[in-house]
C-alpha positions, -999 to +999 in steps of 0.1 A: -123+167+015-136+134+001-132+147-035-095+155-028-090+121-012-106+104-043-082+123-066-052+113-045-064+077-044-068+077-082-033+091-087-018+065-064-036+037-082-026+051-116+011+054-107+010+020-090-005+003-120+020+019-143+049+007-122+035-029-119+033-031-157+071-025-160+097-052-163+120-043-134+114-060-101+121-029-080+094-009-099+069-037-095+075-037-057+072+000-055+039-002-076+025-028-052+034-006-022+018+024-038-014+005-045-014-007-009-012+029+003-040+038-021-061+011-005-054+024+029-065+059+020-096+043+003-105+025+036-100+057+056-122+077+032-149+051+031-149+051+070-158+088+068-136+118+074-156+130+104-144+152+132-152+142+167-138+130+200-123+097+208-148+069+216-140+068+253-165+064+282-169+094+304-164+121+278-192+146+272-188+148+235-218+142+212-198+132+181-174+103+181-151+090+154-154+054+143-122+036+155-127+006+132-111+022+100-081+033+120-077-002+135-079-017+100-054+008+087-029+000+114-030-037+105-029-029+068+001-006+072+021-033+091+012-060+065+021-037+036+055-028+053+062-065+059+054-077+024+074-048+009+104-057+030+101-094+020+098-085-017+128-062-015+149-089+001+138-115-025+145-090-053+180-082-039+187-119-036+175-126-071+198-098-084+228-112-065+223-147-077+212-141-113+227-107-120+196-091-133+163-078-121+146-076-155+116-100-155+120-108-191+156-118-186+146-140-156+122-161-177+150-178-197+170-189-166+175-226-159+169-221-122+131-214-126 
């Protein structure tokens, strides 16, 4: 299972890097979001894909899953969603004001 997760993480990082290297702001934002999801899967895989019961007192299970990676992932998912929403709003505002979302065309603007 870890091998499959490593392949999925590699694919997400590859697509994210390809999108970040483009000139369109929307593609850059989507690439950043994909890399964020790849990092989330990497943290989950590094925490171990073990099966076990919840870490609660009073249960008679011998195997427990570590709740720390899941807690980190919940925080990372919220932060990734918030930054993606902020970047999308900034990109939309830039497109409305300047009329373009091409990063090369934005360099020559007087409003920089």
